[in-house]
MDAnalysis code that builds the backbone (N, CA, C; Angstrom):
import MDAnalysis as mda
import numpy as np

u = mda.Universe.empty(681, n_residues=227, atom_resindex=np.repeat(np.arange(227), 3), trajectory=True)
u.add_TopologyAttr("name", ["N", "CA", "C"] * 227)
u.add_TopologyAttr("resid", np.arange(1, 228))
u.add_TopologyAttr("resname", ["MET", "SER", "LYS", "ASP", "SER", "ASP", "ILE", "THR", "VAL", "VAL", "HIS", "LEU", "MET", "ARG", "HIS", "GLY", "GLU", "VAL", "HIS", "ASN", "PRO", "ASP", "GLY", "VAL", "LEU", "TYR", "GLY", "ARG", "ARG", "SER", "GLY", "TYR", "HIS", "LEU", "SER", "ASP", "LEU", "GLY", "ARG", "ARG", "MET", "ALA", "ASP", "ARG", "VAL", "ALA", "ASP", "HIS", "LEU", "ALA", "ASP", "ARG", "ASP", "VAL", "THR", "TYR", "VAL", "VAL", "ALA", "SER", "PRO", "LEU", "GLU", "ARG", "ALA", "GLN", "GLU", "THR", "ALA", "THR", "PRO", "VAL", "ALA", "LYS", "ALA", "HIS", "GLY", "LEU", "ASP", "LEU", "ALA", "THR", "ASP", "GLU", "ARG", "LEU", "ILE", "GLU", "ALA", "ALA", "ASN", "VAL", "PHE", "GLU", "GLY", "LYS", "THR", "PHE", "GLY", "VAL", "GLY", "ASP", "GLY", "ALA", "LEU", "ARG", "LYS", "PRO", "ALA", "ASN", "TRP", "LYS", "HIS", "LEU", "THR", "ASN", "PRO", "PHE", "ARG", "PRO", "SER", "TRP", "GLY", "GLU", "PRO", "TYR", "VAL", "GLU", "GLN", "VAL", "VAL", "ARG", "MET", "MET", "GLY", "ALA", "LEU", "ASP", "ALA", "ALA", "LYS", "ASP", "ALA", "ALA", "ARG", "GLY", "HIS", "GLU", "ALA", "VAL", "LEU", "VAL", "SER", "HIS", "GLN", "LEU", "PRO", "ILE", "TRP", "ILE", "VAL", "ARG", "SER", "PHE", "VAL", "GLU", "LYS", "ARG", "ARG", "LEU", "TRP", "HIS", "ASP", "PRO", "ARG", "LYS", "ARG", "GLN", "CYS", "THR", "LEU", "ALA", "SER", "LEU", "THR", "THR", "PHE", "THR", "TYR", "ARG", "GLY", "ASP", "ARG", "ILE", "VAL", "SER", "VAL", "GLY", "TYR", "SER", "GLU", "PRO", "ALA", "ARG", "ASP", "LEU", "VAL", "PRO", "ALA", "HIS", "LEU", "LEU", "ALA", "GLY", "ALA", "LYS", "PRO", "VAL", "LYS", "GLY", "GLY", "ALA", "LYS", "ALA", "PHE", "GLY", "ALA"])
u.atoms.positions = np.array([
    [-20.487, 17.160, 13.606],
    [-19.329, 17.133, 14.507],
    [-19.691, 17.849, 15.802],
    [-19.229, 17.343, 16.934],
    [-19.503, 17.999, 18.199],
    [-18.723, 19.301, 18.285],
    [-19.116, 20.170, 19.205],
    [-18.469, 21.461, 19.354],
    [-17.000, 21.311, 19.683],
    [-16.677, 20.279, 20.426],
    [-15.287, 20.004, 20.779],
    [-14.941, 18.636, 20.210],
    [-14.177, 18.604, 19.125],
    [-13.885, 17.341, 18.446],
    [-13.011, 16.421, 19.274],
    [-12.473, 16.916, 20.387],
    [-11.672, 16.080, 21.269],
    [-12.539, 15.327, 22.266],
    [-13.853, 15.643, 22.325],
    [-14.777, 15.010, 23.263],
    [-15.589, 13.942, 22.547],
    [-15.603, 12.747, 23.107],
    [-16.413, 11.643, 22.594],
    [-17.249, 11.106, 23.741],
    [-18.518, 10.852, 23.482],
    [-19.436, 10.359, 24.512],
    [-19.884, 8.948, 24.150],
    [-19.731, 8.029, 25.095],
    [-20.118, 6.634, 24.881],
    [-21.163, 6.251, 25.932],
    [-22.357, 5.932, 25.464],
    [-23.447, 5.524, 26.347],
    [-23.511, 3.996, 26.406],
    [-23.415, 3.441, 27.600],
    [-23.642, 2.010, 27.797],
    [-25.083, 1.845, 28.252],
    [-25.898, 1.235, 27.433],
    [-27.320, 1.063, 27.731],
    [-27.618, -0.376, 28.111],
    [-28.408, -0.538, 29.170],
    [-28.887, -1.877, 29.510],
    [-30.138, -2.157, 28.669],
    [-30.315, -3.403, 28.271],
    [-31.487, -3.774, 27.478],
    [-32.788, -3.580, 28.274],
    [-33.914, -3.622, 27.563],
    [-35.217, -3.489, 28.195],
    [-35.707, -4.794, 28.801],
    [-36.917, -4.755, 29.333],
    [-37.488, -5.932, 29.991],
    [-37.601, -7.105, 29.028],
    [-37.333, -8.297, 29.542],
    [-37.338, -9.526, 28.742],
    [-38.581, -10.366, 29.065],
    [-39.140, -11.008, 28.058],
    [-40.242, -11.949, 28.272],
    [-39.653, -13.235, 28.860],
    [-39.954, -13.489, 30.120],
    [-39.343, -14.614, 30.842],
    [-40.345, -15.160, 31.854],
    [-41.449, -15.747, 31.379],
    [-42.519, -16.171, 32.280],
    [-42.108, -17.232, 33.291],
    [-41.065, -18.007, 32.986],
    [-40.632, -19.060, 33.909],
    [-39.638, -18.561, 34.954],
    [-39.187, -17.321, 34.818],
    [-38.300, -16.742, 35.817],
    [-36.942, -17.411, 35.917],
    [-36.398, -17.876, 34.797],
    [-35.088, -18.525, 34.835],
    [-33.984, -17.487, 34.658],
    [-32.799, -17.855, 35.089],
    [-31.618, -17.036, 34.834],
    [-31.186, -17.355, 33.401],
    [-31.553, -16.493, 32.455],
    [-31.342, -16.833, 31.041],
    [-29.924, -16.602, 30.578],
    [-29.188, -15.698, 31.220],
    [-27.768, -15.534, 30.921],
    [-27.484, -15.355, 29.441],
    [-26.644, -16.219, 28.896],
    [-26.248, -16.131, 27.492],
    [-27.117, -16.986, 26.569],
    [-28.177, -17.560, 27.095],
    [-29.028, -18.412, 26.269],
    [-29.749, -17.597, 25.199],
    [-29.891, -18.207, 24.034],
    [-30.633, -17.555, 22.963],
    [-32.124, -17.804, 23.159],
    [-32.934, -17.052, 22.441],
    [-34.368, -17.264, 22.479],
    [-35.115, -16.398, 23.466],
    [-34.416, -15.491, 24.160],
    [-35.073, -14.600, 25.113],
    [-35.168, -13.203, 24.500],
    [-36.395, -12.814, 24.210],
    [-36.657, -11.567, 23.500],
    [-37.266, -10.534, 24.437],
    [-37.304, -9.295, 23.991],
    [-37.947, -8.249, 24.766],
    [-39.445, -8.534, 24.892],
    [-40.000, -8.173, 26.039],
    [-41.451, -8.180, 26.212],
    [-42.018, -6.952, 25.507],
    [-43.334, -6.850, 25.479],
    [-43.954, -5.651, 24.909],
    [-43.496, -4.410, 25.669],
    [-43.393, -4.527, 27.005],
    [-42.916, -3.406, 27.807],
    [-41.461, -3.092, 27.476],
    [-40.659, -4.130, 27.274],
    [-39.262, -3.921, 26.920],
    [-39.098, -3.165, 25.620],
    [-39.974, -3.431, 24.660],
    [-39.925, -2.711, 23.382],
    [-40.310, -1.250, 23.572],
    [-41.259, -1.002, 24.452],
    [-41.623, 0.383, 24.753],
    [-40.449, 1.114, 25.418],
    [-39.727, 0.411, 26.292],
    [-38.540, 1.000, 26.917],
    [-37.503, 1.373, 25.865],
    [-37.272, 0.456, 24.926],
    [-36.282, 0.709, 23.875],
    [-36.692, 1.920, 23.035],
    [-37.976, 2.016, 22.710],
    [-38.460, 3.157, 21.937],
    [-38.299, 4.456, 22.722],
    [-38.548, 4.392, 24.027],
    [-38.429, 5.584, 24.857],
    [-36.989, 6.116, 24.840],
    [-36.027, 5.218, 24.970],
    [-34.634, 5.667, 24.977],
    [-34.228, 6.168, 23.594],
    [-34.727, 5.527, 22.541],
    [-34.446, 6.008, 21.187],
    [-34.957, 7.433, 21.016],
    [-36.145, 7.717, 21.539],
    [-36.683, 9.078, 21.475],
    [-35.809, 10.041, 22.275],
    [-35.353, 9.579, 23.431],
    [-34.510, 10.407, 24.304],
    [-33.199, 10.798, 23.616],
    [-32.670, 9.876, 22.801],
    [-31.380, 10.097, 22.151],
    [-31.511, 10.638, 20.722],
    [-32.724, 10.871, 20.283],
    [-32.950, 11.214, 18.869],
    [-32.215, 12.471, 18.435],
    [-32.061, 13.440, 19.334],
    [-31.405, 14.702, 18.974],
    [-29.916, 14.717, 19.313],
    [-29.414, 13.595, 19.793],
    [-27.996, 13.530, 20.136],
    [-27.167, 13.193, 18.905],
    [-25.869, 13.476, 18.986],
    [-24.955, 13.308, 17.854],
    [-24.422, 11.875, 17.792],
    [-25.331, 10.923, 17.691],
    [-24.970, 9.497, 17.699],
    [-24.571, 9.065, 16.290],
    [-23.354, 8.524, 16.172],
    [-22.866, 8.082, 14.862],
    [-22.512, 6.593, 14.838],
    [-22.651, 5.915, 15.981],
    [-22.282, 4.503, 16.048],
    [-23.160, 3.825, 17.089],
    [-23.809, 2.714, 16.695],
    [-24.641, 1.928, 17.601],
    [-24.227, 0.472, 17.490],
    [-23.974, -0.152, 18.635],
    [-23.485, -1.525, 18.661],
    [-24.124, -2.247, 19.839],
    [-24.311, -3.554, 19.713],
    [-24.994, -4.307, 20.759],
    [-24.353, -5.666, 20.976],
    [-24.599, -6.209, 22.153],
    [-24.326, -7.612, 22.451],
    [-25.050, -8.469, 21.415],
    [-24.534, -9.675, 21.133],
    [-25.188, -10.526, 20.143],
    [-26.516, -11.128, 20.604],
    [-26.844, -11.046, 21.886],
    [-28.075, -11.655, 22.387],
    [-29.305, -10.877, 21.907],
    [-30.394, -11.609, 21.677],
    [-31.580, -11.012, 21.060],
    [-32.082, -9.785, 21.809],
    [-32.138, -9.856, 23.136],
    [-32.704, -8.743, 23.906],
    [-31.907, -7.453, 23.728],
    [-30.597, -7.593, 23.551],
    [-29.750, -6.418, 23.330],
    [-29.907, -5.898, 21.909],
    [-29.951, -6.803, 20.942],
    [-30.131, -6.399, 19.548],
    [-31.462, -5.670, 19.368],
    [-32.516, -6.197, 20.003],
    [-33.838, -5.599, 19.876],
    [-33.918, -4.242, 20.578],
    [-33.157, -4.081, 21.649],
    [-33.131, -2.798, 22.350],
    [-32.387, -1.750, 21.526],
    [-31.321, -2.156, 20.859],
    [-30.501, -1.221, 20.090],
    [-31.129, -0.817, 18.769],
    [-31.986, -1.651, 18.220],
    [-32.530, -1.405, 16.879],
    [-33.241, -0.054, 16.750],
    [-34.127, 0.344, 17.667],
    [-34.777, 1.653, 17.511],
    [-33.804, 2.824, 17.574],
    [-32.745, 2.691, 18.351],
    [-31.736, 3.758, 18.439],
    [-31.012, 3.897, 17.110],
    [-30.581, 2.762, 16.550],
    [-29.899, 2.798, 15.256],
    [-30.819, 3.347, 14.168],
    [-32.072, 2.908, 14.172],
    [-33.025, 3.356, 13.158],
    [-33.259, 4.863, 13.248],
    [-33.347, 5.391, 14.477],
    [-33.597, 6.824, 14.663],
    [-32.491, 7.689, 14.083],
    [-31.293, 7.112, 13.966],
    [-30.149, 7.872, 13.452],
    [-29.723, 7.415, 12.058],
    [-30.509, 6.526, 11.457],
    [-30.194, 6.064, 10.109],
    [-28.897, 5.273, 10.043],
    [-28.614, 4.502, 11.102],
    [-27.354, 3.774, 11.183],
    [-27.574, 2.271, 11.102],
    [-26.568, 1.565, 10.595],
    [-26.554, 0.109, 10.678],
    [-26.189, -0.280, 12.104],
    [-26.782, -1.354, 12.587],
    [-26.482, -1.847, 13.930],
    [-25.307, -2.815, 13.877],
    [-24.266, -2.493, 14.619],
    [-23.094, -3.373, 14.711],
    [-23.248, -4.321, 15.894],
    [-22.455, -5.390, 15.912],
    [-22.469, -6.371, 17.002],
    [-21.056, -6.530, 17.540],
    [-20.942, -6.548, 18.866],
    [-19.647, -6.757, 19.510],
    [-19.816, -7.836, 20.571],
    [-19.162, -8.975, 20.366],
    [-19.254, -10.108, 21.298],
    [-18.812, -9.725, 22.704],
    [-17.960, -8.713, 22.824],
    [-17.442, -8.323, 24.136],
    [-18.516, -7.715, 25.033],
    [-19.651, -7.348, 24.457],
    [-20.741, -6.749, 25.235],
    [-21.713, -7.786, 25.791],
    [-21.423, -9.058, 25.600],
    [-22.336, -10.117, 25.997],
    [-22.500, -10.195, 27.514],
    [-23.585, -10.850, 27.947],
    [-23.840, -11.070, 29.364],
    [-22.704, -11.873, 29.987],
    [-22.519, -11.734, 31.299],
    [-21.513, -12.522, 32.011],
    [-21.926, -13.991, 32.048],
    [-20.965, -14.870, 31.907],
    [-21.233, -16.304, 32.025],
    [-21.590, -16.641, 33.469],
    [-22.461, -17.648, 33.658],
    [-22.928, -18.007, 34.996],
    [-23.290, -19.486, 35.015],
    [-22.814, -20.229, 36.033],
    [-23.076, -21.667, 36.090],
    [-24.548, -21.973, 36.361],
    [-25.302, -20.994, 36.831],
    [-26.714, -21.214, 37.125],
    [-27.618, -20.878, 35.936],
    [-27.021, -20.601, 34.805],
    [-27.787, -20.261, 33.614],
    [-28.795, -21.360, 33.288],
    [-30.028, -20.956, 33.004],
    [-31.077, -21.907, 32.672],
    [-31.842, -22.432, 33.864],
    [-31.437, -22.031, 35.070],
    [-32.090, -22.478, 36.291],
    [-32.815, -21.315, 36.961],
    [-33.806, -21.649, 37.788],
    [-34.358, -20.631, 38.664],
    [-33.379, -20.458, 39.799],
    [-33.303, -19.269, 40.359],
    [-32.228, -18.963, 41.295],
    [-32.769, -18.134, 42.444],
    [-32.488, -18.560, 43.675],
    [-32.920, -17.799, 44.842],
    [-32.548, -18.517, 46.113],
    [-32.631, -17.811, 47.218],
    [-32.329, -18.403, 48.516],
    [-33.564, -19.158, 48.991],
    [-33.416, -20.461, 49.241],
    [-34.534, -21.258, 49.722],
    [-35.350, -21.904, 48.625],
    [-35.052, -21.593, 47.370],
    [-35.767, -22.240, 46.279],
    [-34.839, -22.353, 45.081],
    [-35.320, -22.971, 44.037],
    [-34.530, -23.062, 42.816],
    [-33.205, -23.774, 43.013],
    [-32.180, -23.311, 42.288],
    [-30.889, -23.991, 42.249],
    [-30.202, -24.056, 43.602],
    [-30.452, -23.083, 44.477],
    [-29.737, -23.057, 45.757],
    [-30.257, -24.074, 46.758],
    [-31.345, -24.762, 46.434],
    [-31.831, -25.818, 47.318],
    [-30.967, -27.063, 47.225],
    [-30.192, -27.174, 46.151],
    [-29.410, -28.387, 45.908],
    [-27.986, -28.225, 46.432],
    [-27.596, -29.056, 47.406],
    [-26.238, -28.958, 47.965],
    [-25.144, -29.061, 46.918],
    [-25.411, -29.751, 45.815],
    [-24.394, -29.906, 44.766],
    [-24.007, -28.568, 44.163],
    [-24.881, -27.569, 44.280],
    [-24.590, -26.253, 43.716],
    [-23.848, -25.337, 44.683],
    [-23.774, -25.721, 45.944],
    [-23.179, -24.827, 46.937],
    [-21.695, -24.582, 46.686],
    [-21.033, -25.536, 46.032],
    [-19.602, -25.385, 45.757],
    [-19.321, -24.166, 44.882],
    [-20.325, -23.727, 44.144],
    [-20.132, -22.582, 43.256],
    [-20.208, -21.246, 43.989],
    [-20.519, -21.279, 45.283],
    [-20.724, -20.043, 46.036],
    [-19.590, -19.750, 47.012],
    [-18.450, -20.408, 46.825],
    [-17.372, -20.319, 47.810],
    [-16.594, -19.011, 47.779],
    [-16.580, -18.341, 46.649],
    [-15.747, -17.133, 46.538],
    [-16.499, -16.003, 45.839],
    [-17.182, -15.140, 46.619],
    [-17.924, -14.037, 45.998],
    [-17.026, -12.950, 45.425],
    [-15.753, -12.960, 45.761],
    [-14.847, -11.908, 45.311],
    [-14.375, -12.121, 43.875],
    [-14.473, -13.358, 43.365],
    [-13.950, -13.651, 42.023],
    [-14.941, -13.344, 40.892],
    [-16.176, -13.810, 40.807],
    [-16.878, -14.728, 41.703],
    [-16.745, -16.172, 41.236],
    [-16.960, -17.107, 42.149],
    [-16.755, -18.522, 41.843],
    [-17.883, -19.120, 41.012],
    [-19.014, -18.435, 40.893],
    [-20.146, -18.989, 40.143],
    [-20.203, -18.532, 38.691],
    [-19.250, -17.708, 38.282],
    [-19.345, -17.232, 36.908],
    [-18.077, -16.595, 36.399],
    [-18.208, -15.850, 35.319],
    [-17.076, -15.186, 34.684],
    [-16.394, -14.238, 35.677],
    [-15.097, -14.341, 35.859],
    [-14.397, -13.449, 36.802],
    [-14.626, -11.981, 36.461],
    [-14.757, -11.169, 37.504],
    [-14.996, -9.743, 37.303],
    [-13.894, -9.094, 36.474],
    [-12.655, -9.507, 36.703],
    [-11.535, -8.905, 35.979],
    [-11.660, -9.167, 34.474],
    [-12.109, -10.356, 34.111],
    [-12.284, -10.674, 32.693],
    [-13.389, -9.818, 32.077],
    [-14.425, -9.552, 32.851],
    [-15.485, -8.676, 32.357],
    [-14.959, -7.260, 32.123],
    [-14.132, -6.778, 33.031],
    [-13.541, -5.449, 32.870],
    [-12.732, -5.378, 31.581],
    [-11.913, -6.372, 31.336],
    [-11.034, -6.357, 30.160],
    [-11.850, -6.288, 28.875],
    [-12.859, -7.140, 28.754],
    [-13.624, -7.150, 27.490],
    [-14.493, -5.902, 27.347],
    [-15.071, -5.437, 28.462],
    [-15.931, -4.254, 28.368],
    [-15.119, -2.987, 28.083],
    [-13.941, -2.855, 28.676],
    [-13.083, -1.717, 28.360],
    [-12.659, -1.758, 26.898],
    [-12.433, -2.970, 26.375],
    [-12.108, -3.099, 24.957],
    [-13.245, -2.632, 24.069],
    [-14.484, -2.983, 24.441],
    [-15.648, -2.560, 23.669],
    [-15.855, -1.052, 23.758],
    [-15.646, -0.476, 24.951],
    [-15.764, 0.975, 25.116],
    [-14.734, 1.708, 24.264],
    [-13.497, 1.247, 24.307],
    [-12.439, 1.907, 23.549],
    [-12.687, 1.810, 22.043],
    [-13.192, 0.653, 21.590],
    [-13.480, 0.489, 20.166],
    [-14.594, 1.431, 19.725],
    [-15.608, 1.581, 20.572],
    [-16.716, 2.486, 20.250],
    [-16.254, 3.935, 20.261],
    [-15.411, 4.266, 21.214],
    [-14.850, 5.629, 21.279],
    [-14.097, 5.953, 20.005],
    [-13.331, 5.012, 19.496],
    [-12.583, 5.242, 18.255],
    [-13.523, 5.337, 17.053],
    [-14.585, 4.524, 17.044],
    [-15.517, 4.524, 15.918],
    [-16.342, 5.803, 15.852],
    [-16.581, 6.414, 17.016],
    [-17.435, 7.609, 17.068],
    [-16.661, 8.853, 17.482],
    [-15.370, 8.851, 17.294],
    [-14.535, 9.935, 17.823],
    [-15.079, 11.316, 17.432],
    [-15.239, 12.162, 18.457],
    [-15.781, 13.488, 18.245],
    [-17.297, 13.527, 18.215],
    [-17.948, 12.379, 18.379],
    [-19.409, 12.276, 18.338],
    [-19.876, 11.442, 19.543],
    [-20.956, 10.673, 19.354],
    [-21.486, 9.841, 20.426],
    [-21.745, 8.428, 19.920],
    [-21.599, 7.462, 20.824],
    [-21.873, 6.064, 20.510],
    [-22.831, 5.499, 21.548],
    [-23.635, 4.524, 21.135],
    [-24.538, 3.818, 22.045],
    [-24.209, 2.336, 21.980],
    [-23.913, 1.743, 23.134],
    [-23.589, 0.323, 23.244],
    [-24.637, -0.333, 24.127],
    [-25.303, -1.375, 23.646],
    [-26.322, -2.057, 24.447],
    [-25.750, -3.358, 24.991],
    [-25.778, -3.479, 26.313],
    [-25.198, -4.630, 26.980],
    [-26.134, -5.072, 28.111],
    [-25.555, -5.583, 29.185],
    [-26.306, -6.252, 30.242],
    [-25.883, -5.708, 31.604],
    [-26.740, -5.884, 32.595],
    [-26.546, -5.198, 33.871],
    [-25.184, -5.446, 34.517],
    [-24.821, -6.707, 34.719],
    [-23.584, -6.986, 35.448],
    [-22.340, -6.441, 34.738],
    [-22.130, -6.719, 33.444],
    [-20.938, -6.152, 32.803],
    [-20.895, -4.630, 32.832],
    [-22.069, -3.992, 32.695],
    [-22.097, -2.532, 32.744],
    [-21.697, -2.038, 34.126],
    [-22.258, -2.650, 35.168],
    [-21.947, -2.210, 36.527],
    [-20.484, -2.460, 36.877],
    [-19.945, -3.577, 36.414],
    [-18.561, -3.915, 36.733],
    [-17.591, -2.945, 36.071],
    [-17.821, -2.605, 34.799],
    [-16.884, -1.687, 34.145],
    [-17.021, -0.285, 34.725],
    [-18.217, 0.106, 35.102],
    [-18.364, 1.404, 35.768],
    [-17.635, 1.404, 37.111],
    [-17.772, 0.319, 37.874],
    [-17.080, 0.234, 39.166],
    [-15.570, 0.338, 38.988],
    [-15.073, -0.305, 37.947],
    [-13.637, -0.240, 37.669],
    [-13.199, 1.182, 37.357],
    [-13.927, 1.844, 36.485],
    [-13.568, 3.211, 36.083],
    [-13.642, 4.159, 37.269],
    [-14.628, 3.954, 38.135],
    [-14.797, 4.815, 39.299],
    [-13.980, 4.350, 40.511],
    [-13.136, 3.335, 40.271],
    [-12.170, 2.856, 41.267],
    [-12.848, 2.308, 42.523],
    [-13.954, 1.575, 42.321],
    [-14.591, 0.857, 43.417],
    [-14.195, -0.606, 43.352],
    [-14.356, -1.299, 44.465],
    [-14.124, -2.743, 44.460],
    [-15.117, -3.388, 43.503],
    [-14.740, -4.508, 42.911],
    [-15.586, -5.153, 41.914],
    [-16.647, -6.050, 42.540],
    [-16.372, -6.672, 43.658],
    [-17.410, -7.482, 44.305],
    [-18.372, -6.542, 45.015],
    [-19.651, -6.942, 45.070],
    [-20.681, -6.010, 45.489],
    [-21.972, -6.741, 45.804],
    [-22.939, -6.017, 46.341],
    [-24.277, -6.532, 46.581],
    [-25.099, -6.303, 45.308],
    [-25.511, -7.373, 44.603],
    [-26.234, -7.201, 43.338],
    [-27.502, -6.364, 43.472],
    [-28.082, -6.325, 44.660],
    [-29.324, -5.563, 44.852],
    [-29.090, -4.068, 44.805],
    [-27.842, -3.641, 44.881],
    [-27.546, -2.212, 44.949],
    [-26.886, -1.663, 43.682],
    [-26.960, -2.433, 42.599],
    [-26.417, -1.921, 41.344],
    [-27.268, -0.772, 40.839],
    [-26.639, 0.296, 40.418],
    [-27.354, 1.410, 39.794],
    [-27.316, 1.187, 38.290],
    [-28.225, 0.350, 37.829],
    [-28.239, -0.024, 36.405],
    [-29.567, -0.671, 36.098],
    [-30.627, 0.110, 36.142],
    [-31.951, -0.442, 35.925],
    [-32.204, -0.674, 34.438],
    [-33.315, -1.304, 34.133],
    [-33.656, -1.621, 32.747],
    [-33.665, -0.366, 31.885],
    [-33.069, -0.464, 30.704],
    [-33.027, 0.618, 29.707],
    [-32.340, 1.882, 30.217],
    [-31.491, 1.745, 31.220],
    [-30.743, 2.903, 31.727],
    [-29.521, 3.178, 30.857],
    [-28.969, 4.381, 31.029],
    [-27.770, 4.793, 30.311],
    [-26.665, 5.127, 31.303],
    [-25.546, 4.443, 31.179],
    [-24.334, 4.775, 31.919],
    [-23.394, 5.420, 30.905],
    [-23.088, 6.680, 31.114],
    [-22.448, 7.485, 30.068],
    [-21.008, 7.841, 30.427],
    [-20.099, 7.479, 29.532],
    [-18.672, 7.748, 29.702],
    [-18.274, 8.865, 28.733],
    [-17.717, 9.923, 29.271],
    [-17.241, 11.024, 28.433],
    [-15.726, 10.964, 28.350],
    [-15.219, 10.945, 27.133],
    [-13.778, 10.893, 26.878],
    [-13.287, 12.262, 26.412],
    [-12.137, 12.646, 26.891],
    [-11.376, 13.729, 26.273],
    [-10.151, 13.073, 25.656],
    [-10.124, 13.059, 24.350],
    [-9.094, 12.267, 23.680],
    [-9.349, 10.799, 23.972],
    [-8.358, 10.137, 24.541],
    [-8.493, 8.717, 24.856],
    [-8.715, 8.453, 26.339],
    [-8.988, 9.488, 27.107],
    [-9.112, 9.330, 28.550],
    [-10.528, 9.646, 29.019],
    [-11.076, 8.787, 29.863],
    [-12.394, 9.022, 30.443],
    [-12.277, 10.134, 31.475],
    [-13.102, 11.175, 31.322],
    [-13.045, 12.310, 32.240],
    [-14.279, 12.410, 33.123],
    [-15.365, 11.708, 32.773],
    [-16.533, 11.706, 33.654],
    [-17.423, 10.512, 33.338],
    [-18.218, 10.132, 34.344],
    [-19.199, 9.059, 34.191],
    [-20.537, 9.574, 34.708],
    [-21.575, 9.417, 33.910],
    [-22.914, 9.839, 34.306],
    [-23.895, 8.690, 34.227],
    [-25.073, 8.899, 34.769],
    [-26.084, 7.846, 34.782],
    [-27.466, 8.482, 34.649],
    [-28.324, 7.886, 33.822],
    [-29.680, 8.399, 33.652],
    [-30.632, 7.252, 33.349],
    [-31.919, 7.502, 33.580],
    [-32.952, 6.492, 33.395],
    [-34.102, 7.069, 32.567],
    [-33.934, 7.173, 31.256],
    [-34.962, 7.780, 30.409],
    [-36.306, 7.056, 30.449],
    [-36.292, 5.760, 30.768],
    [-37.535, 4.978, 30.785],
    [-37.945, 4.594, 32.201],
    [-37.499, 5.348, 33.189],
    [-37.742, 4.979, 34.595],
    [-39.224, 4.794, 34.900],
    [-40.076, 5.634, 34.351],
    [-41.500, 5.535, 34.665],
    [-42.129, 4.267, 34.111],
    [-41.435, 3.569, 33.217],
    [-41.940, 2.315, 32.666],
    [-41.435, 1.096, 33.428],
    [-40.429, 1.274, 34.274],
    [-39.820, 0.148, 34.990],
    [-40.712, -0.242, 36.173],
    [-41.080, -1.531, 36.285],
    [-41.899, -1.970, 37.420],
    [-41.274, -1.564, 38.752],
    [-42.103, -1.115, 39.689],
    [-41.627, -0.560, 40.953],
    [-40.752, -1.534, 41.729],
    [-41.080, -2.838, 41.685],
    [-40.304, -3.796, 42.479],
    [-38.874, -3.930, 41.966],
    [-38.614, -3.551, 40.723],
    [-37.258, -3.618, 40.185],
    [-36.447, -2.377, 40.540],
    [-37.104, -1.360, 41.049],
    [-36.420, -0.135, 41.456],
    [-36.160, -0.088, 42.955],
    [-36.763, -1.006, 43.705],
    [-36.760, -0.921, 45.160],
    [-35.365, -0.894, 45.766],
    [-34.434, -1.730, 45.261],
    [-33.114, -1.799, 45.867],
    [-32.070, -0.949, 45.189],
    [-32.471, -0.260, 44.127],
    [-31.500, 0.506, 43.349],
    [-31.079, 1.769, 44.076],
    [-29.870, 2.196, 43.824],
    [-29.398, 3.458, 44.376],
    [-30.153, 4.615, 43.731],
    [-30.407, 5.681, 44.482],
    [-31.126, 6.809, 43.891],
    [-30.309, 7.493, 42.810],
    [-31.016, 8.032, 41.821],
    [-30.345, 8.751, 40.738],
    [-29.953, 10.122, 41.221],
    [-28.721, 10.499, 40.993],
    [-28.232, 11.828, 41.345],
    [-27.944, 12.612, 40.073],
    [-28.120, 13.891, 40.119],
    [-27.900, 14.711, 38.944],
    [-26.432, 14.832, 38.590],
    [-26.187, 15.171, 37.327],
    [-24.815, 15.426, 36.890],
    [-24.020, 14.159, 36.674],
    [-22.726, 14.323, 36.532],
    [-21.822, 13.217, 36.282],
    [-20.639, 13.299, 37.218],
    [-20.062, 12.153, 37.500],
    [-18.869, 12.130, 38.333],
    [-17.666, 12.432, 37.453],
    [-16.967, 13.502, 37.788],
    [-15.808, 13.909, 36.978],
    [-14.527, 13.415, 37.609],
    [-13.504, 13.228, 36.764],
    [-12.200, 12.784, 37.213],
    [-11.193, 13.906, 37.008],
    [-10.154, 13.904, 37.793],
    [-9.152, 14.955, 37.724],
    [-8.463, 15.028, 36.389],
    [-7.994, 16.195, 36.047],
    [-7.326, 16.401, 34.762],
    [-5.988, 15.689, 34.729],
])
C-alpha cells in the first residue's frame, strides 16, 4: 500500500518502436510488432518501474502495445489486461504512406479529408478520444486505488487526453507532441481527482535522434492543479 492510500498514480505509456520497413501509417492494423529496439525500450521502462508500487497493467489490444506492456506486467508478477479504449486513433489514411508531396497526399481524392484540422476531418474526433481515454484512466485508477497502474497506448490518444486534462486546445501541431516512444505521461489522483500531470522518458537514450528533433524539451517535476 502507498504511504497515502488516497493517492493513486496512473502512468500512460507509449509503445516502443515498431518494425515498419515500408513506412506506412499502420494505425489500428494488426500485424505490426515491436522492432528489436522497441523490445529494448519496453525492457528499459520495465526496469525503471520495477521498484514502483504497480498493481495493475493494461494495454491497447494492438500487438505493439501488448508487447510493450508485457515486460512491465512480468516484472510485477501481474496478468496483463486489455482495454479497447486505449487503442490508436482511427485514421482514413491507415495503410498508406503519408506525407506532403508524396504518398497519400499526392492524390487529389484524399484532399477532402483535410478540410477541418480542428475536428479532425481525417480521423477519429478529438473529443471522442478524450471520452474513451478518460474512461480508461478512471477504470485503471479504480483498479489500482492507493497504488500505481501502467496503461500502454499510442501517441495521439495520450497527447489528446493530456491536453484535455491540462486545459489546452485539442488541435495541435503533431510535430510538437511531448510523447516520444516508450515515454510515460503520469497522472496523479487524490481520491477521484487528478492533481498533477508529469512526463518522463526512461528510454530516451534509445530513441533515434530524428524522432526527438521536434519534441518539446523535458522539464523536471509535474504540473500540479489547484486544490
